[in-house]
SEDOFI-822659 format. One line per field, with one value per residue: residue in three letters; chain; x, y, z of N, C-alpha, C in turn. Coordinates in steps of 0.1 Angstrom, whole numbers, plus 2048, in hexadecimal, padded with zeros to 3 digits. Example, Ala and Ser with C-alpha at 12.3 -4.5 7.8 and 13.67 -1.06 7.14 Angstrom:
<zalos>
type [ALA:SER]
mol [A:A]
n_east [884:880]
n_north [7C7:7EA]
n_up [84E:847]
ca_east [87B:889]
ca_north [7D3:7F5]
ca_up [84E:847]
c_east [884:881]
c_north [7DF:800]
c_up [84E:84F]
</zalos>
This chain:
<zalos>
type [MET:SER:GLU:SER:LEU:TYR:ALA:ASP:ARG:PHE:CYS:GLY:LEU:PRO:ILE:THR:PRO:ILE:THR:ARG:ARG:ARG:ILE:ASP:ASN:PHE:GLN:ARG:ASN:ARG:ARG:GLY:PHE:TRP:SER:SER:TRP:ILE:PHE:MET:LEU:MET:PHE:VAL:LEU:SER:LEU:PHE:ALA:GLU:LEU:ILE:ALA:ASN:ASP:LYS:PRO:LEU:LEU:LEU:VAL:TYR:ASP:GLY:GLY:LEU:TYR:ALA:PRO:ALA:LEU:PHE:GLU:TYR:THR:GLU:THR:THR:PHE:GLY:GLY:GLU:PHE:GLU:THR:GLU:ALA:ASP:TYR:ARG:ASP:GLU:PHE:VAL:VAL:ASP:LEU:ILE:ASN:GLU:LYS:GLY:TRP:MET:ILE:TRP:PRO:LEU:ILE:PRO:PHE:SER:TYR:ASP:THR:ILE:ASN:GLN:ASP:LEU:PRO:VAL:PRO:ALA:PRO:ALA:PRO:PRO:SER:ALA:VAL:ASN:TRP:LEU:GLY:THR:ASP:ASP:GLN:GLY:ARG:ASP:VAL:LEU:ALA:ARG:THR:ILE:TYR:GLY:PHE:ARG:ILE:SER:VAL:LEU:PHE:GLY:LEU:THR:LEU:THR:LEU:ILE:SER:ALA:ALA:VAL:GLY:ILE:SER:VAL:GLY:ALA:PHE:GLN:GLY:PHE:TYR:GLY:GLY:LEU:LEU:ASP:LEU:LEU:GLY:GLN:ARG:PHE:MET:GLU:ILE:TRP:GLY:GLY:MET:PRO:MET:LEU:TYR:LEU:LEU:ILE:ILE:MET:ALA:SER:VAL:ILE:THR:PRO:ASN:PHE:TRP:TRP:LEU:LEU:GLY:LEU:MET:LEU:LEU:PHE:SER:TRP:MET:GLY:PHE:VAL:GLY:VAL:VAL:ARG:ALA:GLU:PHE:LEU:LYS:ALA:ARG:ASN:LEU:ASP:PHE:VAL:ARG:ALA:ALA:ARG:ALA:LEU:GLY:VAL:THR:ASP:LEU:LYS:ILE:ILE:PHE:LYS:HIS:VAL:LEU:PRO:ASN:ALA:THR:VAL:ALA:THR:ILE:THR:PHE:MET:PRO:PHE:THR:LEU:ALA:GLY:SER:ILE:THR:THR:LEU:THR:ALA:LEU:ASP:PHE:LEU:GLY:PHE:GLY:LEU:PRO:ILE:GLY:SER:PRO:SER:LEU:GLY:GLU:LEU:LEU:ASN:GLN:GLY:LYS:ALA:ASN:LEU:THR:ALA:PRO:TRP:LEU:GLY:ILE:THR:GLY:PHE:ALA:VAL:ILE:ALA:MET:MET:LEU:SER:LEU:LEU:VAL:PHE:MET:GLY:GLU:ALA:VAL:ARG:ASP:ALA:PHE:ASP:PRO:ARG:LYS:VAL:TYR:ARG]
mol [A:A:A:A:A:A:A:A:A:A:A:A:A:A:A:A:A:A:A:A:A:A:A:A:A:A:A:A:A:A:A:A:A:A:A:A:A:A:A:A:A:A:A:A:A:A:A:A:A:A:A:A:A:A:A:A:A:A:A:A:A:A:A:A:A:A:A:A:A:A:A:A:A:A:A:A:A:A:A:A:A:A:A:A:A:A:A:A:A:A:A:A:A:A:A:A:A:A:A:A:A:A:A:A:A:A:A:A:A:A:A:A:A:A:A:A:A:A:A:A:A:A:A:A:A:A:A:A:A:A:A:A:A:A:A:A:A:A:A:A:A:A:A:A:A:A:A:A:A:A:A:A:A:A:A:A:A:A:A:A:A:A:A:A:A:A:A:A:A:A:A:A:A:A:A:A:A:A:A:A:A:A:A:A:A:A:A:A:A:A:A:A:A:A:A:A:A:A:A:A:A:A:A:A:A:A:A:A:A:A:A:A:A:A:A:A:A:A:A:A:A:A:A:A:A:A:A:A:A:A:A:A:A:A:A:A:A:A:A:A:A:A:A:A:A:A:A:A:A:A:A:A:A:A:A:A:A:A:A:A:A:A:A:A:A:A:A:A:A:A:A:A:A:A:A:A:A:A:A:A:A:A:A:A:A:A:A:A:A:A:A:A:A:A:A:A:A:A:A:A:A:A:A:A:A:A:A:A:A:A:A:A:A:A:A:A:A:A:A:A:A:A:A:A:A:A:A:A:A:A:A:A:A:A:A:A:A:A:A:A:A:A:A:A:A:A:A:A:A:A:A:A:A]
n_east [808:813:827:819:80E:825:82D:819:81C:835:833:835:84F:86B:874:88D:890:8A0:89E:883:882:890:87F:869:873:879:85F:853:85F:850:853:869:85F:847:853:863:84F:843:859:85F:847:848:85F:859:844:852:861:850:84E:84B:832:823:82B:82D:832:825:808:7F9:7E9:7DB:7C3:7BD:7AC:7A1:7B8:7CE:7E5:804:813:823:834:83E:84B:83C:837:82E:81F:811:7F9:7ED:7FC:817:832:84F:85A:85A:83A:82E:81C:811:80E:7F7:7ED:7F3:7E3:7C9:7C8:7C8:7B1:79D:798:79A:7A5:7B6:7C8:7D6:7F3:7F4:803:809:823:845:867:877:866:85B:845:833:81E:81C:80C:81B:83C:857:868:849:82F:81E:802:7E2:7EA:806:80F:822:82E:845:868:884:885:86D:865:853:851:848:849:865:86D:864:871:88C:88D:88C:8A4:8B6:8B2:8B7:8D1:8DD:8D7:8E4:8FF:902:8FE:913:929:927:92B:946:953:94D:95A:975:979:974:989:99F:99A:999:9B2:9C4:9E3:9FE:9EF:9D8:9E4:9F0:9D8:9CA:9DA:9DA:9BF:9BD:9CD:9BF:9A6:9AA:9AA:99B:97B:966:972:982:96E:962:978:97C:963:965:977:96D:94E:934:91F:905:912:92D:92E:926:93B:951:949:948:962:969:954:952:962:956:949:95D:969:956:951:96B:972:960:96A:984:97E:971:981:992:982:972:962:96C:986:980:975:98B:99B:98D:992:985:983:992:983:969:965:967:951:93B:93A:944:93E:921:91E:928:916:901:90A:911:8F8:8E9:8F7:8F3:8DB:8E2:8F8:8EC:8DD:8F1:8FD:8E9:8E8:902:901:8EC:8F9:90E:8FF:8F3:909:910:91F:916:8FF:8F8:8F0:8CF:8C5:8AD:8AE:8B2:8C4:8CA:8B1:8B1:8C6:8BA:8A7:8B6:8C1:8AA:89B:882:871:865:85A:86B:883:876:869:87E:88D:87A:875:88F:894:880:885:89F:899:887:898:8AB:89B:893:8AD:8B2:89E:8A6:8BE:8B6:8A8:8BC:8CB:8D4:8D0:8BA:89A:878:85B]
n_north [7F4:80C:80E:813:82B:83C:838:844:85E:866:864:84A:843:82D:828:825:813:823:83D:840:840:858:86B:868:871:88B:896:892:8A4:8BD:8D9:8DF:8D4:8E3:8FB:8F9:8F7:911:922:91A:922:93E:943:93A:94C:964:961:969:984:99A:998:99C:9B3:9D0:9ED:9ED:9E4:9C3:9B9:9C7:9D6:9E5:9F6:9DF:9CF:9B8:9BB:9B6:9C7:9C2:9AE:9B5:9D0:9EF:A0A:A2C:A36:A21:A21:A37:A4E:A67:A63:A4E:A3F:A27:A21:A33:A26:A30:A4A:A64:A6E:A59:A45:A4F:A4E:A32:A2A:A35:A24:A0A:9F5:9ED:9D4:9D4:9C9:9B9:9C9:9E8:9F2:9F1:9E6:9FD:A12:A32:A41:A5C:A69:A6C:A73:A7D:A87:A72:A5A:A49:A3F:A1E:A18:A17:A17:A13:9F8:9F0:A08:A21:A25:A3C:A48:A47:A2F:A10:9FB:9E1:9D6:9D8:9C7:9AE:9AB:9AC:996:982:986:981:966:959:960:954:939:934:939:925:90D:90D:910:8F8:8E5:8EB:8E8:8CD:8BF:8C7:8BD:8A2:899:89F:88F:875:870:879:87B:88F:8A1:8A5:8B0:8C8:8D4:8D8:8EA:900:907:90E:925:935:936:945:95F:97F:97F:991:9AA:9A9:9A8:9C1:9D1:9CA:9D2:9ED:9F2:9E7:9E9:9DC:9C0:9A7:990:995:996:97C:96D:976:96E:953:94C:946:938:91D:90E:904:8EC:8DA:8CD:8BA:8A9:8A0:891:87C:86F:868:855:842:83A:824:80E:7EE:7ED:802:7F9:7E2:7EC:7FA:7E4:7D8:7E9:801:824:840:857:84E:83E:851:863:853:83D:844:85F:860:858:86E:882:885:893:8AA:8B4:8B9:8CE:8E3:8F4:905:911:920:932:940:94C:95E:96E:97A:989:99A:9A8:9B5:9C6:9D6:9E3:9F2:9E7:9D5:9CA:9DE:A01:A09:9F1:9D7:9CE:9BC:9C2:9DD:9E8:9E4:9F5:A0E:A0E:A12:A2B:A3B:A3F:A49:A3D:A21:A0B:A03:9F7:9E3:9D4:9CA:9BC:9A8:99A:98F:981:96E:960:955:946:933:926:91B:909:8F8:8ED:8DF:8CC:8BE:8B5:8A3:891:884:878:85B:852:85F:85B:85D:85A]
n_up [800:809:7F6:7DE:7E3:7E4:7CA:7BC:7C5:7BB:7A0:796:795:79D:7BF:7D7:7F6:808:7FD:801:81D:822:816:827:83F:839:834:84C:85D:865:867:856:83E:837:836:820:80C:80E:809:7EE:7E2:7E5:7D7:7BD:7B7:7B7:7A0:78C:78E:77E:775:78C:799:789:774:75C:749:74B:738:71A:707:6E9:6D2:6C6:6C5:6D6:6F0:703:719:72F:727:70D:6FA:6F0:6DB:6E0:6CB:6C2:6D0:6C8:6CF:6CE:6CF:6C6:6DA:6F5:703:71F:737:74E:74A:748:730:71D:72A:727:70B:706:714:705:6F0:6FA:715:734:747:766:779:79A:7AB:7A2:79C:793:79D:79A:797:79C:7B1:7A9:7B4:7D0:7EF:804:80C:801:815:812:827:82C:817:805:7EB:7EA:7F9:80C:810:804:7F9:800:7E7:7DC:7D1:7CF:7EB:7EE:7D4:7CF:7E2:7D9:7C1:7CB:7DC:7C9:7BA:7CF:7D6:7BD:7B9:7D0:7CB:7B2:7B9:7CD:7BF:7AC:7BD:7CB:7B6:7AF:7C8:7CF:7BA:7BF:7D9:7D5:7C4:7D4:7EB:7DF:7D2:7E4:7F7:7EA:7DA:7EA:801:7F7:7EE:806:814:803:805:820:820:80D:818:82E:826:828:81E:81B:81C:805:7F2:7F5:7EE:7D3:7C9:7CB:7B7:79F:78C:79D:796:790:786:78A:7A6:7AC:7A1:7B1:7CB:7C7:7C7:7E1:7ED:7E5:7F5:80C:806:801:817:822:80C:806:81E:81C:804:80C:81E:80F:7FA:7FD:801:7FA:7E3:7D3:7CF:7C1:7AA:79F:79A:785:771:76F:768:77A:77B:776:78C:7A0:79B:796:7A8:7C2:7C7:7CB:7E6:7F3:7EE:800:817:80A:7FF:817:820:80E:810:826:81C:808:817:824:80D:804:81A:81A:802:808:81D:80F:7FE:811:81B:804:7F0:7DF:7C8:7AA:7AD:7B3:7AD:7B6:7D7:7F5:809:803:809:825:82B:824:837:84E:849:849:862:86A:85A:861:853:83F:84A:859:845:835:849:851:839:833:84B:84B:832:837:84E:843:831:843:852:83D:837:84F:84D:836:83F:854:844:836:84A:857:871:87A:883:881:895]
ca_east [800:81C:82F:811:80D:831:82E:810:821:841:831:838:85E:86F:87A:893:88C:8A8:898:876:884:894:873:861:87A:878:851:84F:864:846:858:871:856:83F:85C:867:844:841:864:85D:83C:84D:869:852:83C:85B:866:846:84D:847:823:81D:82E:832:82C:81F:7FD:7FB:7E1:7D6:7BB:7BB:7A7:79F:7C4:7D2:7F3:809:81E:82D:83E:843:84B:833:839:822:817:808:7ED:7E9:804:81F:840:853:860:851:82F:82D:80E:80D:80B:7E8:7EA:7F2:7D8:7BD:7C7:7C4:7A3:793:795:79D:7A6:7C3:7C8:7E3:7F7:7EF:80B:80C:830:851:870:87D:85B:859:837:833:811:81B:806:825:84A:85D:861:83B:82A:815:7F5:7DB:7F1:813:80B:82D:834:850:875:887:885:85F:863:84A:859:844:84E:873:870:862:87D:898:88C:88F:8B2:8BE:8B1:8BE:8E0:8E1:8D6:8EF:90B:902:900:920:932:926:932:955:958:94C:965:982:979:974:997:9A8:998:99B:9C0:9CC:9F1:A03:9E4:9D0:9EC:9F1:9CB:9C6:9E2:9D4:9B2:9C0:9D1:9B5:99B:9AE:9A9:98E:973:95E:97B:986:962:961:983:979:957:96A:97F:965:940:92F:912:901:91B:939:92D:925:948:959:946:94B:971:96A:949:953:96A:94D:945:969:96C:94D:954:979:971:959:972:98F:978:96C:98B:999:978:973:95C:975:991:97B:973:998:9A0:986:996:97D:98B:991:978:95C:964:964:944:930:93A:948:937:913:920:92B:90B:8F9:910:910:8EA:8E5:8FF:8F0:8D2:8E9:901:8E3:8D9:8FD:8FF:8E0:8ED:90E:8FC:8E5:903:915:8F6:8F1:915:911:929:910:8F9:8F9:8E7:8C2:8C0:8A4:8B7:8AD:8CE:8C8:8A5:8B5:8CE:8B1:8A0:8C0:8C2:89D:895:875:868:868:856:876:88B:86E:867:88B:890:870:877:89B:893:877:88C:8AA:893:882:8A4:8B1:892:895:8B9:8B0:896:8AE:8C8:8AF:8A5:8C8:8D1:8CF:8CD:8AE:88E:86C:851]
ca_north [800:818:810:819:83A:843:838:84F:86B:869:862:83D:840:824:82E:81B:815:82E:849:841:844:866:873:868:879:899:89A:892:8B0:8C6:8E6:8E0:8D0:8EE:906:8F7:8FB:91F:928:917:92A:94B:944:939:958:96E:95F:970:991:9A4:996:99F:9C1:9D6:9F9:9EC:9DB:9B6:9B7:9D3:9D4:9F2:9F6:9D1:9C8:9B3:9BE:9B2:9D0:9BD:9A5:9BB:9DF:9F5:A18:A35:A38:A15:A24:A45:A58:A6E:A5F:A41:A39:A1E:A28:A34:A22:A38:A58:A66:A6F:A4B:A3E:A54:A49:A24:A28:A39:A19:9FD:9F4:9E7:9CC:9D6:9BE:9BB:9D4:9F0:9F8:9E9:9E9:A0A:A1B:A3D:A46:A6B:A6E:A69:A7E:A82:A85:A64:A4D:A4A:A33:A15:A1E:A0E:A16:A0C:9F0:9F0:A15:A24:A29:A4A:A4D:A46:A22:A07:9F2:9D3:9D2:9D6:9BB:9A2:9A9:9AA:988:979:987:97B:958:955:962:949:92B:932:938:918:902:90E:90D:8E9:8DE:8ED:8E2:8BF:8BB:8C8:8B4:894:896:89F:883:869:86E:87B:87E:89D:8A9:8A8:8B9:8D5:8DA:8DD:8F5:90B:90B:915:933:93C:938:94F:96C:985:97F:99D:9B5:9A8:9AC:9CF:9D7:9C7:9DA:9FB:9F2:9E5:9EB:9CE:9BC:99A:986:998:992:96E:968:979:966:945:949:941:930:90F:906:8FE:8DF:8D1:8C5:8AE:89F:89A:887:870:868:862:849:838:836:817:804:7E3:7F0:80A:7F0:7D9:7F4:7FC:7D7:7D5:7F2:80D:830:847:861:847:83A:85D:86A:84A:834:84A:86B:85F:857:87B:88C:887:89E:8B7:8B9:8BF:8DB:8ED:8FF:90E:919:929:93C:948:954:969:978:982:992:9A5:9B1:9BE:9D0:9DF:9EC:9F9:9E1:9C9:9CC:9EC:A0B:A09:9E3:9D3:9C7:9BC:9C9:9EB:9EB:9E5:A02:A19:A0E:A18:A39:A41:A3A:A4D:A34:A13:A00:9FF:9ED:9D8:9CB:9C3:9B2:99D:991:988:977:963:959:94D:93C:928:91E:913:8FE:8EF:8E6:8D6:8C1:8B6:8AE:898:887:87C:873:84D:850:867:853:863:850]
ca_up [800:809:7E9:7D4:7E6:7E0:7BC:7B7:7C8:7B3:792:793:795:7A8:7CA:7DF:804:80E:7F9:807:82B:822:813:833:849:835:835:85A:863:860:865:849:833:834:833:812:803:80F:801:7E0:7DD:7E4:7CC:7B0:7B4:7B4:793:784:795:774:774:799:79C:77C:770:74F:74A:747:72B:715:6FB:6E3:6C4:6C2:6C6:6E3:6F3:710:71C:739:720:701:6F9:6E6:6DA:6E3:6BF:6C1:6D6:6C3:6D4:6C5:6D0:6C3:6E5:6FC:70A:72E:73A:75A:746:747:722:718:730:720:6FD:706:719:6FB:6E7:700:723:739:753:76C:783:7A7:7B0:795:79D:792:7A7:798:794:7A6:7B3:7A9:7BA:7DE:7F6:80D:807:802:814:816:82F:825:813:7FC:7DE:7ED:804:816:80F:7FA:7FF:800:7D9:7D7:7CB:7D6:7F3:7EC:7C7:7D0:7EA:7D1:7B8:7D2:7E0:7BD:7B7:7DA:7D5:7B1:7BC:7D9:7C4:7A8:7C0:7D4:7B6:7A6:7C7:7CD:7AB:7B0:7D5:7CE:7B2:7C6:7E4:7D0:7BF:7E0:7F3:7D8:7CF:7F0:7F5:7E8:7D5:7F5:809:7F1:7EE:813:817:7FB:80B:82C:81D:806:821:838:821:82C:812:81B:819:7F7:7EA:7F6:7E6:7C5:7C6:7C9:7AB:793:78F:7A1:791:795:783:791:7B4:7AC:79F:7BC:7D6:7C3:7CA:7EE:7F2:7E2:7FF:816:802:7FF:823:824:801:808:828:816:7FB:813:825:805:7EF:800:803:7F1:7D6:7CB:7CA:7B7:79D:799:794:779:767:76E:769:786:77A:777:79A:7A8:799:796:7B3:7CF:7C9:7D1:7F4:7F9:7EB:80C:81F:802:7FF:824:822:804:815:82F:813:801:821:825:801:805:825:815:7F8:810:824:805:7F9:81C:81B:7F8:7E7:7D9:7BB:7A6:7B3:7AD:7AC:7C1:7E0:803:811:801:811:833:82C:824:845:858:846:84B:86F:86B:852:866:84B:836:851:85D:83A:832:853:851:82D:834:856:846:828:83D:856:83B:82C:84E:855:832:839:85A:848:82D:848:85A:83A:832:856:859:87F:87D:881:886:899]
c_east [809:823:826:80F:819:832:825:816:82D:83F:835:847:862:877:880:88F:894:8A2:88B:877:888:888:86A:866:878:869:84D:855:85B:84A:860:868:84E:847:861:85C:842:84C:863:852:841:856:862:84A:846:861:85C:844:848:838:81C:81F:835:82B:827:813:800:7F5:7DB:7CF:7B8:7B7:7A6:7AC:7C7:7E1:7F7:815:828:837:844:842:843:836:82C:819:80E:7FA:7E8:7F0:80D:82D:843:859:856:846:831:81F:809:80B:7FC:7E5:7E9:7E6:7CB:7BC:7C3:7B6:799:78F:798:79E:7B3:7C0:7D6:7E6:7F2:7F6:80F:819:83B:85B:877:872:85A:84B:837:827:810:815:810:832:84F:867:853:837:821:808:7EE:7E1:7FE:811:815:834:83E:85D:877:887:877:85C:85B:853:855:849:85D:876:86E:86D:88A:898:890:89E:8BA:8BE:8B8:8CD:8E5:8E1:8E1:8FC:90D:905:90E:92B:932:92D:941:95A:957:957:972:983:97A:982:9A1:9A7:99B:9AA:9C8:9DA:9F5:9F8:9DB:9D7:9EC:9E3:9C7:9CE:9DD:9C7:9B4:9C4:9C6:9A9:99D:9AD:99B:985:96C:966:97F:97A:960:96C:980:96D:95B:972:977:956:939:921:90F:90C:929:939:92D:933:952:956:948:95A:972:960:94A:95A:962:949:951:96B:963:94F:961:979:96A:962:97E:98A:975:976:991:98F:978:96D:964:981:98D:97A:981:99D:999:989:98E:985:988:985:96A:95B:961:955:938:92E:93B:93F:929:914:922:920:902:8FD:90F:902:8E6:8EC:8FA:8E6:8D8:8F2:8F8:8E0:8E5:900:8F6:8E4:8F8:90A:8F5:8EF:90A:90C:8F4:8FD:917:91B:923:90B:8F9:8EE:8DA:8BC:8B7:8AD:8B1:8B7:8CD:8BC:8A9:8BD:8C5:8AA:8A9:8C1:8B5:896:886:86B:86B:863:861:87E:883:86C:873:88E:887:872:884:89A:88B:87E:897:8A4:88E:88E:8AA:8A8:892:8A2:8B9:8A8:89E:8B9:8C2:8AC:8B0:8D0:8CC:8CB:8C0:8A2:882:862:844]
c_north [80C:81A:816:828:841:843:843:85D:870:864:854:839:837:82B:823:81D:820:83B:84B:846:853:86F:873:871:888:89E:89A:89D:8BB:8D4:8E8:8DD:8DC:8FA:905:8FB:90A:926:926:920:938:94D:944:946:963:96D:967:97E:99B:9A3:99A:9AE:9C7:9E3:9F9:9E2:9CD:9B3:9C4:9D0:9E2:9F0:9E8:9C9:9C4:9B5:9B9:9BB:9CB:9B4:9AB:9CA:9E4:A04:A20:A37:A2C:A18:A32:A50:A5F:A6A:A51:A39:A30:A26:A27:A32:A29:A46:A5A:A68:A62:A43:A42:A4F:A3A:A22:A2D:A2D:A0B:9FE:9EC:9DF:9CE:9CB:9C2:9C7:9DC:9F8:9EE:9ED:9F7:A15:A25:A42:A55:A71:A6C:A75:A84:A80:A77:A65:A4E:A3E:A2A:A1B:A14:A0D:A0F:A05:9EF:9FE:A16:A26:A37:A50:A4B:A39:A18:9FD:9E4:9CE:9D0:9CA:9AE:9A0:9A6:99C:97F:97A:980:96C:952:955:956:93C:92A:931:92A:90D:901:90A:8FE:8E1:8DF:8E6:8D3:8B9:8BB:8BE:8A5:890:896:892:876:866:870:87F:88C:8A6:8AE:8B2:8C7:8DC:8DF:8E9:902:910:912:923:93B:93F:942:95D:972:988:98D:9A9:9B5:9AC:9BB:9D6:9D6:9D0:9E8:9FD:9F1:9E8:9DE:9CC:9AD:990:988:993:983:968:96A:971:957:942:944:937:921:907:8FF:8F0:8D5:8C8:8B8:8A4:898:88F:87A:868:862:855:83E:833:829:80C:7FA:7E6:7F9:802:7E7:7E0:7F7:7EF:7D3:7DF:7FE:81A:837:851:85A:842:846:862:860:841:83A:856:86A:85E:865:886:88E:893:8AB:8BC:8BF:8CC:8E6:8F7:909:917:924:935:946:951:960:973:980:98C:99E:9AE:9BA:9C9:9DA:9E8:9F4:9F4:9D5:9CC:9DB:9F4:A0A:9FB:9DF:9CA:9C8:9C3:9D8:9F0:9ED:9F2:A0E:A1A:A14:A27:A41:A3B:A3E:A46:A25:A08:9FB:9F4:9E1:9CE:9C3:9B8:9A6:994:989:97D:96B:95A:950:943:930:91F:915:907:8F4:8E7:8DC:8C9:8B8:8AE:8A2:88D:87E:876:865:84A:857:85E:85A:858:857]
c_up [800:7FC:7DF:7D7:7E2:7D1:7B6:7B9:7C0:7A5:78D:792:7A0:7B3:7D3:7EE:80B:80A:7FF:816:82C:81F:820:83D:846:837:844:862:85E:85E:858:83D:82E:830:824:808:803:807:7F2:7DA:7DB:7D9:7BE:7AD:7B1:7A6:789:789:78B:772:781:79C:78F:77A:762:750:745:73A:727:708:6F6:6D5:6BE:6C2:6D4:6E5:701:714:726:733:714:702:6EE:6E7:6DD:6D7:6BC:6C6:6D3:6C9:6C9:6C5:6CC:6CE:6EC:704:719:732:747:756:743:738:71B:71D:729:712:6FD:70A:70F:6F2:6ED:70F:727:745:75A:776:791:7AE:7A4:796:79A:79D:7A6:795:79F:7A6:7B4:7B0:7C9:7E5:800:807:80A:80D:81A:81D:827:822:80A:7EF:7E0:7FA:80F:815:804:801:7FD:7F2:7D4:7D0:7D4:7DE:7F0:7DE:7C8:7D8:7E2:7C8:7BF:7D8:7D5:7BA:7C2:7D8:7C8:7B3:7C5:7D3:7BA:7AF:7C7:7CB:7B0:7B0:7CB:7C3:7AC:7BD:7D5:7C6:7B8:7D1:7E0:7CB:7CB:7E8:7EC:7D6:7DB:7EE:7F3:7E3:7E1:7FF:804:7F1:7FB:817:810:801:818:82A:816:80F:82C:833:824:81F:810:817:80A:7EE:7EA:7EE:7D7:7C0:7C4:7BC:79E:797:791:79A:795:792:789:79F:7B5:7AA:7AB:7C8:7D3:7C7:7D8:7F3:7EF:7EC:809:812:801:80B:824:819:803:812:823:80D:802:81A:81B:7FB:7F1:803:7F8:7E3:7CD:7C6:7BF:7A9:797:793:787:76E:765:770:776:786:77C:786:7A3:7A7:799:7A2:7C1:7D2:7CF:7E0:7FB:7F6:7F7:814:818:802:80C:827:819:809:81E:827:80C:80A:823:819:801:80F:821:80B:7FE:817:81B:800:804:81D:80F:7EE:7E0:7CB:7B7:7AC:7AB:7AB:7B8:7CB:7EE:80C:80F:808:820:835:82C:832:84F:856:848:857:871:862:856:85D:841:83E:855:851:836:83C:853:845:82F:83F:852:83C:82E:846:84E:835:837:851:84A:834:844:855:83F:835:84F:850:836:83E:859:868:883:87A:888:88A:89A]
</zalos>
């Protein structure tokens, strides 16, 4: 009965008893299980941020024609205007032209991350209102829209950095642990020297020399973040390289690369997978810290760290600091709970009753 339930749940794919036990352990950690669903829902929604928060209509009907301004650019002359530039759908002149022969459907939040609300009743930063649900920052930009876009950038940055770091760290740790000897000795000494360098200071120095962007920050942080995966993978390979199945594979003429990646590496993936959610949380924290200090993403980019910095600079606008703190705290808490659930799932000593 239980086998049929699991077959239905996983589209009929065969599941080993070990995998079934890991799935059970993960699901029975209720805090981590629901945290993973909440985080996935938030992340998927943020991927469609342009359809949730945008200063362009989602759908526009004009003179019998159907348009999607949120996805495509249209000039003002398309709607009877005078300029060949892209139409400003918040301009009253353009709005009147469209309403004469059609209608528009706006997203839930009619602001993008860089849209400035020119109709604020009070000087910016404006408090929360029916128009700006979480208020505006000191430049009149909608806080909720910038939070959604900033959440997406933070998670995408952390995921990309974690996956690339895991690939590099696993490869280095695998070769060090499998071959050992001089290669392992030199690799460990290099990591001790390289790991002792102040990463944050180097990032700040580099950011003052070059113009930082998403890929520059990713490359600079990748120089240091891969080392966290080397230790756990290296330990697994040092333990497994002299086991009987490795010796048997060598005796049969199997190549070293095949032994490393097909026979030994699956034994090291358990420790790696349990380590990845915490690495993801650390990557997001580092990006937030750099943005807070002003050495992160380019000026004007939607950033949670920049939102915290504005909250520090505008103590009379508490909604800025509270929003940034609440989003970052919730995001990191969900990631930590997910990491705990994954750790319990791969722990052979963990048994839920």
